[in-house]
C-alpha positions as CSV (number, residue, x, y, z in Angstrom):
1,X,-4.5,-2.5,-19.8
2,X,-4.4,0.3,-17.1
3,X,-2.1,-0.7,-14.1
4,X,-4.1,-1.9,-11.2
5,X,-2.6,-3.1,-7.9
6,X,-3.8,-5.2,-5.1
7,X,-2.3,-5.4,-1.6
8,X,-2.5,-9.2,-0.9
9,X,-2.9,-9.4,2.9
10,X,-4.8,-8.0,6.0
11,X,-3.4,-7.9,9.5
12,X,-5.5,-10.9,10.8
13,X,-4.8,-13.5,8.3
14,X,-4.5,-16.9,10.0
15,X,-0.9,-17.9,10.9
16,X,-1.3,-21.3,9.2
17,X,1.6,-21.0,6.8
18,X,-0.9,-21.2,3.9
19,X,-0.9,-17.6,2.3
20,X,1.9,-18.3,-0.3
21,X,-0.1,-21.3,-1.5
22,X,-3.3,-19.4,-1.7
23,X,-1.7,-16.6,-3.8
24,X,-0.3,-19.3,-6.5
25,X,-3.8,-20.6,-6.6
26,X,-5.6,-17.4,-6.8
27,X,-3.5,-15.9,-9.6
28,X,-5.6,-16.7,-12.7
29,X,-8.6,-15.1,-10.7
30,X,-6.6,-12.0,-9.9
31,X,-5.5,-11.7,-13.7
32,X,-9.1,-12.3,-14.8
33,X,-10.2,-9.4,-12.2
34,X,-7.6,-6.9,-14.3
35,X,-5.0,-6.8,-11.6
36,X,-1.4,-6.2,-13.1
37,X,0.4,-6.2,-10.1
38,X,0.4,-7.6,-6.6
39,X,1.8,-6.2,-3.4
40,X,2.8,-9.5,-1.2
41,X,3.8,-9.1,2.5
42,X,7.0,-9.2,4.0
43,X,8.4,-12.3,3.3
44,X,11.4,-12.4,5.7
45,X,11.3,-13.8,9.4
46,X,9.9,-11.5,12.0
47,X,10.8,-11.7,15.6
48,X,7.6,-13.4,16.5
49,X,8.4,-16.3,14.2
50,X,5.3,-17.8,12.4
51,X,3.2,-15.3,14.3
52,X,4.9,-12.2,12.8
53,X,3.1,-10.3,10.3
54,X,6.4,-9.4,8.9
55,X,7.0,-5.7,10.1
56,X,9.0,-6.6,13.5
57,X,12.1,-7.9,11.1
58,X,14.7,-10.2,12.4
59,X,16.7,-11.7,9.4
60,X,16.0,-10.3,5.9
61,X,18.0,-13.5,4.4
62,X,15.4,-15.8,6.2
63,X,12.6,-16.0,3.5
64,X,11.1,-19.2,5.7
65,X,14.0,-21.6,5.3
66,X,15.8,-21.7,8.8
67,X,14.5,-22.5,12.1
68,X,14.6,-19.1,13.8
69,X,12.4,-17.5,16.3
70,X,10.6,-20.8,16.8
71,X,9.7,-21.8,13.3
72,X,11.0,-22.5,9.8
73,X,8.3,-21.1,7.8
74,X,6.9,-17.4,8.2
75,X,3.3,-16.8,8.8
76,X,2.9,-16.9,5.3
77,X,4.8,-20.0,4.2
78,X,8.1,-21.5,3.4
79,X,10.6,-19.9,1.2
80,X,10.0,-22.4,-1.7
81,X,6.2,-21.7,-1.3
82,X,7.0,-18.0,-1.7
83,X,9.0,-18.4,-4.9
84,X,6.2,-20.7,-6.3
85,X,3.8,-18.1,-5.7
86,X,5.9,-15.5,-7.4
87,X,6.3,-17.7,-10.4
88,X,2.5,-18.6,-10.3
89,X,1.7,-14.7,-10.5
90,X,4.1,-14.2,-13.1
91,X,2.6,-17.1,-15.4
92,X,-0.5,-15.3,-14.9
93,X,0.8,-12.1,-16.3
94,X,0.5,-10.4,-12.8
95,X,3.9,-8.5,-11.5
96,X,5.0,-9.0,-7.8
97,X,5.8,-6.0,-5.5
98,X,7.8,-6.9,-2.4
99,X,7.2,-5.3,0.7
100,X,10.6,-3.9,1.9
101,X,11.2,-2.9,5.8
102,X,14.8,-1.6,6.3
103,X,14.2,1.0,9.0
104,X,14.7,-1.4,12.2
105,X,15.6,-4.5,13.5
106,X,13.9,-6.7,16.4
107,X,14.4,-9.7,18.3
108,X,18.2,-9.5,18.4
109,X,20.3,-12.7,19.7
110,X,22.1,-11.0,22.5
111,X,22.7,-7.7,24.4
112,X,25.5,-5.1,24.5
113,X,26.3,-2.4,26.6
114,X,26.5,1.0,25.2
115,X,26.3,4.7,26.2
116,X,23.3,6.6,25.2
117,X,21.3,9.3,25.8
118,X,17.3,9.3,26.5
119,X,15.3,12.0,24.2
120,X,13.5,14.9,26.1
121,X,10.0,14.4,25.6
122,X,8.5,15.3,22.2
123,X,11.6,16.7,20.8
124,X,14.4,14.0,20.2
125,X,16.8,16.7,18.8
126,X,17.2,17.4,22.6
127,X,18.8,15.0,25.1
128,X,17.0,15.0,28.5
129,X,19.8,13.4,30.4
130,X,23.5,13.1,30.0
131,X,24.9,9.8,28.2
132,X,24.8,6.8,30.7
133,X,25.7,3.1,30.0
134,X,22.5,1.0,29.0
135,X,22.2,-2.6,28.1
136,X,20.6,-2.7,24.6
137,X,19.5,-5.6,22.4
138,X,21.5,-4.9,19.3
139,X,23.4,-8.1,18.7
140,X,22.2,-10.1,15.7
141,X,24.3,-13.2,14.9
142,X,21.5,-15.3,13.4
143,X,22.7,-18.6,15.0
144,X,20.2,-20.6,13.0
145,X,21.0,-19.4,9.6
146,X,24.8,-20.2,10.4
147,X,26.2,-17.4,7.9
148,X,24.6,-18.8,4.8
149,X,24.0,-16.2,2.0
150,X,25.6,-13.5,4.4
151,X,28.0,-13.5,7.1
152,X,27.3,-10.2,8.2
153,X,26.4,-9.7,12.0
154,X,24.7,-6.4,13.3
155,X,25.9,-4.7,16.3
156,X,25.2,-1.6,18.2
157,X,27.6,0.3,15.8
158,X,24.9,-0.4,13.1
159,X,22.2,1.4,14.7
160,X,21.4,5.0,16.0
161,X,19.1,4.0,19.0
162,X,16.7,1.6,20.6
163,X,13.9,2.4,23.1
164,X,14.6,-0.1,25.9
165,X,17.3,-0.5,28.6
166,X,17.6,-4.2,29.9
167,X,20.1,-2.6,32.7
168,X,17.0,-0.6,34.1
169,X,14.1,-2.2,32.7
170,X,13.3,1.2,31.3
171,X,11.6,2.3,28.1
172,X,12.7,5.5,26.4
173,X,14.1,6.8,23.1
174,X,18.0,6.1,23.5
175,X,20.2,7.5,21.1
176,X,23.7,6.1,21.2
177,X,26.6,8.3,22.2
178,X,28.5,9.6,19.0
179,X,25.3,9.1,16.9
180,X,23.1,11.4,15.4
181,X,19.3,10.6,14.1
182,X,19.3,10.7,10.4
183,X,18.3,13.9,8.6
184,X,15.9,14.3,5.6
185,X,13.0,12.4,7.7
186,X,9.6,13.4,8.9
187,X,9.9,16.5,11.3
188,X,7.3,15.0,14.0
189,X,9.0,14.8,17.5
190,X,11.6,17.2,16.0
191,X,13.2,14.3,14.4
192,X,11.1,11.0,13.3
193,X,14.2,8.8,12.2
194,X,13.4,6.5,15.3
195,X,10.1,4.3,14.8
196,X,10.8,1.0,16.9
197,X,13.2,-1.7,17.7
198,X,16.8,-1.1,16.8
199,X,16.8,1.9,14.3
200,X,19.4,1.6,11.6
201,X,22.1,4.0,11.0
202,X,21.6,4.6,7.5
203,X,25.0,6.9,7.3
204,X,27.1,4.0,8.5
205,X,29.0,2.9,5.3
206,X,28.9,-1.0,6.4
207,X,25.1,-0.6,7.0
208,X,24.8,0.7,3.2
209,X,27.1,-1.9,2.0
210,X,25.1,-4.8,3.6
211,X,21.7,-3.5,2.5
212,X,23.2,-3.3,-1.1
213,X,24.3,-6.8,-1.0
214,X,21.0,-8.0,0.2
215,X,18.9,-6.1,-2.2
216,X,21.0,-7.5,-4.9
217,X,20.6,-11.1,-3.2
218,X,16.8,-10.8,-2.7
219,X,16.3,-9.6,-6.4
220,X,18.1,-12.4,-7.9
221,X,16.6,-15.0,-5.4
222,X,13.0,-13.9,-5.8
223,X,12.7,-12.4,-9.3
224,X,10.2,-9.8,-8.0
225,X,9.2,-6.9,-10.3
226,X,8.9,-3.8,-7.8
227,X,8.8,-2.7,-4.1
228,X,6.6,-1.4,-1.7
229,X,9.0,0.6,0.7
230,X,7.8,0.5,4.5
231,X,8.0,3.6,6.6
232,X,9.8,5.8,4.3
233,X,9.4,9.0,6.5
234,X,11.7,7.5,9.1
235,X,14.4,6.7,6.4
236,X,16.5,9.7,5.1
237,X,15.1,10.6,1.6
238,X,18.4,10.4,-0.2
239,X,19.0,6.8,1.0
240,X,16.5,5.1,-1.5
241,X,17.7,7.2,-4.3
242,X,20.9,5.1,-3.9
243,X,19.5,1.9,-3.0
244,X,16.7,2.0,-5.9
245,X,19.2,3.3,-8.5
246,X,22.1,0.8,-7.6
247,X,19.5,-2.0,-8.0
248,X,18.2,-0.8,-11.4
249,X,21.7,-0.4,-12.8
250,X,22.8,-4.0,-11.4
251,X,19.5,-5.7,-12.8
252,X,18.9,-3.6,-15.9
253,X,15.2,-3.6,-14.8
254,X,12.7,-0.6,-14.3
255,X,12.0,-1.9,-10.7
256,X,9.0,0.7,-10.1
257,X,8.5,1.5,-6.4
258,X,6.1,3.2,-4.1
259,X,6.7,4.1,-0.6
260,X,4.7,4.8,2.5
261,X,4.9,8.1,4.0
262,X,2.3,8.3,6.6
263,X,1.3,11.8,6.7
264,X,-1.9,13.6,5.8
265,X,0.2,17.1,4.8
266,X,0.6,17.1,1.0
267,X,3.7,19.3,1.7
268,X,5.3,16.4,3.6
269,X,4.8,14.1,0.7
270,X,5.9,16.3,-2.3
271,X,9.1,17.4,-0.2
272,X,10.1,13.8,0.2
273,X,9.5,12.9,-3.5
274,X,11.7,15.9,-4.6
275,X,14.3,15.2,-1.9
276,X,14.6,11.4,-3.4
277,X,14.9,12.5,-6.9
278,X,11.4,11.4,-7.6
279,X,12.8,7.6,-7.5
280,X,9.3,6.4,-6.4
281,X,5.5,7.0,-6.2
282,X,4.0,7.6,-2.6
283,X,0.8,6.0,-1.2
284,X,-1.9,9.1,-1.5
285,X,-2.4,9.2,2.4
286,X,-4.3,12.8,2.1
287,X,-6.8,11.3,-0.2
288,X,-7.3,8.4,2.2
289,X,-8.1,10.8,4.9
290,X,-10.6,12.6,2.5
291,X,-12.3,9.3,2.0
292,X,-12.4,8.8,5.9
293,X,-13.7,12.2,6.3
294,X,-16.3,11.6,3.7
295,X,-17.5,8.5,5.4
296,X,-18.1,10.1,8.6
297,X,-19.2,13.6,7.6
298,X,-23.2,13.0,7.3
299,X,-23.3,14.5,3.9
300,X,-21.8,17.7,4.8
301,X,-18.8,17.4,3.1
302,X,-18.2,19.4,-0.3
303,X,-17.5,16.7,-2.9
304,X,-16.0,19.6,-5.3
305,X,-13.1,19.6,-2.8
306,X,-12.6,15.8,-2.8
307,X,-9.3,15.7,-4.6
308,X,-8.0,19.0,-3.4
309,X,-4.9,18.8,-1.1
310,X,-4.1,15.0,-2.1
311,X,-1.3,13.7,-4.1
312,X,-3.6,12.7,-6.8
313,X,-4.6,16.3,-7.3
314,X,-1.2,17.7,-7.7
315,X,1.0,14.9,-8.9
316,X,-0.9,12.1,-10.3
317,X,1.8,10.5,-12.0
318,X,3.5,10.0,-8.5
319,X,0.4,8.9,-6.7
320,X,-0.7,5.3,-5.5
321,X,-4.4,5.6,-4.6
322,X,-5.8,3.4,-2.0
323,X,-9.0,3.2,0.4
324,X,-7.9,1.2,3.3
325,X,-4.9,-1.1,4.1
326,X,-3.5,-3.2,6.9
327,X,-2.6,-0.3,9.1
328,X,-5.9,1.5,8.7
329,X,-8.1,-1.6,9.4
330,X,-10.0,-1.8,13.0
331,X,-7.9,-2.5,15.8
332,X,-4.5,-1.3,14.3
333,X,-2.6,1.9,15.2
334,X,-3.5,4.0,12.2
335,X,-7.0,2.7,12.1
336,X,-9.0,5.2,9.8
337,X,-11.4,2.7,8.3
338,X,-13.8,4.0,5.7
339,X,-17.4,3.1,6.5
340,X,-18.9,0.3,4.3
341,X,-21.5,2.5,2.8
342,X,-18.5,4.6,1.4
343,X,-16.4,2.1,-0.2
344,X,-18.0,1.8,-3.3
345,X,-17.7,5.6,-3.8
346,X,-14.2,5.7,-2.9
347,X,-13.3,2.8,-5.0
348,X,-15.1,4.4,-8.1
349,X,-12.7,7.3,-7.3
350,X,-9.6,5.4,-7.4
351,X,-10.5,2.7,-10.1
352,X,-12.5,4.6,-12.5
353,X,-10.5,7.8,-12.9
354,X,-7.3,8.3,-14.8
355,X,-5.2,9.8,-11.9
356,X,-2.9,7.8,-10.0
357,X,-2.3,3.8,-9.8
358,X,-4.9,2.2,-7.8
359,X,-4.3,0.0,-4.9
360,X,-7.1,-2.4,-3.8
361,X,-6.9,-3.8,-0.1
362,X,-7.3,-7.5,0.4
363,X,-9.5,-6.8,3.3
364,X,-11.9,-5.2,0.9
365,X,-11.9,-7.7,-1.8
366,X,-12.1,-10.7,0.7
367,X,-13.3,-9.5,3.9
368,X,-11.8,-9.5,7.3
369,X,-13.3,-12.7,9.2
370,X,-11.6,-11.3,12.4
371,X,-13.9,-8.4,12.7
372,X,-16.8,-9.8,10.9
373,X,-16.3,-7.6,7.9
374,X,-17.7,-8.4,4.8
375,X,-16.0,-8.0,1.5
376,X,-17.1,-4.7,-0.6
377,X,-20.0,-6.2,-3.0
378,X,-19.2,-3.8,-5.8
379,X,-15.5,-4.3,-5.8
380,X,-15.6,-7.2,-8.5
381,X,-17.7,-5.1,-10.8
382,X,-15.8,-1.8,-10.5
383,X,-12.5,-3.7,-11.1
384,X,-14.1,-5.1,-14.4
385,X,-15.3,-1.7,-15.4
386,X,-12.0,-0.5,-14.9
387,X,-10.5,-3.2,-17.0
388,X,-13.4,-2.7,-19.8
389,X,-14.4,1.0,-19.8
390,X,-11.9,3.3,-17.9
391,X,-10.0,4.4,-20.9
392,X,-9.4,7.4,-23.0
393,X,-10.5,10.9,-22.4
394,X,-11.9,12.0,-18.9
395,X,-14.2,14.7,-18.3
396,X,-15.0,15.9,-15.1
397,X,-18.4,17.4,-13.8
398,X,-17.0,18.3,-10.3
399,X,-19.4,21.1,-10.0
400,X,-21.7,20.6,-7.2
401,X,-21.2,20.0,-3.4
402,X,-23.5,17.0,-3.0
403,X,-23.3,15.3,-6.6
404,X,-20.1,14.7,-8.7
405,X,-19.5,12.6,-11.7
406,X,-17.2,12.1,-14.6
407,X,-17.0,10.3,-17.9
408,X,-14.7,8.0,-19.9
409,X,-14.5,8.3,-23.6
410,X,-12.3,5.4,-24.7
411,X,-12.1,3.8,-28.4
412,X,-15.1,1.8,-28.8
413,X,-16.2,2.2,-25.0
414,X,-17.8,4.8,-22.7
415,X,-18.7,5.2,-19.2
416,X,-20.5,7.7,-16.9
417,X,-20.0,7.5,-13.1
418,X,-22.0,9.6,-10.8
419,X,-21.6,9.7,-7.0
420,X,-23.4,11.5,-4.0
421,X,-23.0,11.6,-0.1
422,X,-26.6,13.4,-0.2
423,X,-30.1,12.4,-1.1
424,X,-29.4,11.5,-4.7
425,X,-30.4,13.2,-7.9
426,X,-28.8,13.3,-11.5
427,X,-25.9,14.6,-13.3
428,X,-26.1,15.9,-17.1
429,X,-23.0,14.5,-18.7
430,X,-21.9,13.6,-22.4
431,X,-20.5,10.0,-23.1
432,X,-19.9,11.2,-26.8
433,X,-22.1,11.2,-30.1
434,X,-20.3,7.6,-31.0
435,X,-22.7,6.1,-28.2
436,X,-25.7,7.6,-29.7
437,X,-28.7,5.1,-29.8
438,X,-26.7,2.9,-27.3
439,X,-28.7,1.9,-24.2
440,X,-26.6,2.5,-20.9
441,X,-27.5,0.8,-17.5
442,X,-26.1,1.1,-13.9
443,X,-23.4,-1.8,-13.5
444,X,-23.9,-1.4,-9.7
445,X,-27.4,-2.4,-9.9
446,X,-28.7,0.7,-7.6
447,X,-30.7,2.2,-10.4
448,X,-33.2,0.0,-12.7
449,X,-33.5,2.5,-15.8
450,X,-32.4,2.0,-19.0
451,X,-31.1,5.1,-20.7
452,X,-30.9,5.6,-24.4
453,X,-28.1,7.9,-25.3
454,X,-29.4,10.9,-27.8
455,X,-27.8,12.0,-31.0
456,X,-25.7,14.6,-29.0
457,X,-24.4,11.9,-26.6
458,X,-25.5,13.8,-23.4
459,X,-28.0,12.7,-21.0
460,X,-28.9,12.9,-17.3
461,X,-27.6,9.7,-15.5
462,X,-29.1,9.3,-12.1
463,X,-27.8,8.1,-8.7
464,X,-29.7,6.8,-5.6
465,X,-28.8,8.5,-1.9
466,X,-25.4,8.0,-0.4
467,X,-24.1,5.6,-3.3
468,X,-22.4,5.4,-6.8
469,X,-23.8,4.6,-10.0
470,X,-21.6,3.4,-12.8
471,X,-23.5,3.7,-16.4
472,X,-22.0,1.4,-18.9
473,X,-23.4,0.3,-22.2
474,X,-26.0,-2.7,-21.6
475,X,-24.0,-5.2,-23.8
476,X,-20.8,-4.2,-21.5
477,X,-22.9,-4.8,-18.3
478,X,-24.0,-8.1,-19.8
479,X,-20.3,-9.3,-20.3
480,X,-19.2,-8.2,-16.9
481,X,-22.3,-9.9,-15.1
482,X,-21.5,-13.3,-17.2
483,X,-17.8,-13.2,-16.3
484,X,-18.7,-12.8,-12.7
485,X,-21.4,-15.7,-12.8
486,X,-19.4,-18.0,-14.8
487,X,-16.4,-17.9,-12.6
488,X,-14.2,-16.4,-15.0
489,X,-13.5,-13.6,-12.9
490,X,-15.7,-14.5,-9.9
491,X,-14.9,-16.9,-7.1
């Protein structure tokens, strides 16, 4: 079965402590839809306790076990519920990818006085003022945990800088005296090591040693299969080379990983992959921006160029493709939401082609009640089309600015996909002589024709305006519809 991932959360999930239980109950359904892996949200205690989505990391060792930051459980539930969800997913044959957030810490337990320089404007390599004493929130003692699992405590020497001086109630990007921002990071602002909170010094031996200890503990405790690595453009590339390889050696497991390098520039992504020793895949951010552009171009985009300038186009084996995620959804900092009409086209591109590993967004599969966003109706059928038909040889027909398509010729199966951002039309494509005499129908239901494949295996497959059509053998379409109606893959 082709690898297919699901990001199992969106930003506005209810803070009811029930998400791990929902994931456990959902495991058989996810397996039936063809998901081979699930990316779960950060499981450790954030500085906002039960209200924290997970990216404001306070204590990596607190998986919902200790009374810290106003709650024992995290937003998603307790430690035992998290571990139970992982076991349930494994029982259904679904791998678990843990969301790993290492760049910063927030919610320190105490302040320290430290000398620091405020960065000058948009160039953080330049200091705008001499070093002065500031009061920084950098002391992490974790009193609620009391040293269980690790007695390591963080102080200012573990960090490069912060963005708040409590002495003056002043906000700026402060770099501690005697410290340098990490190299091998994104070049925005001259150096984009600093993101938020207390920024970890990834060159400090004690920081590296503690993160190594934590990684081994986390892996042994949870039994996860791989990692989604947060905000990697803010962490020196060679760091994850070390961290991942050390964990792979100690565990004897492959531990696949994919990173979030949020930049639409393809060169930035490929450079990071090379600098990190190609120890991970990366989310294909440039392809996401292509989908966003397509959804707002009013039919003016040249579809022949859809995959140009993307990681999928140049390094498909290192690309994790996605349409939207928790950062791009409405109301978030990186909002770049793909319009509803365009979602079926975009998902057809990532689910039904051979390039990249697709990652479906929870908000597209289940909707986002907070913003009255409905699920993408076509998504379950597209997932099952991937499961049953997206195999074997792919032949591209990316030769028209308004209508593109491709076919997949797997053993005993075939599929023809057509999509357009214009008024519609057809695409003449070959599904193989082995399909001669077979009747094809549009799985998505946008077209009512029944197409009988001739002896040469080539026919014109129509598509309605601003939509996608997925042509599959009639018996395959009946099987998929039956699974969805019976509840085997539906819900």
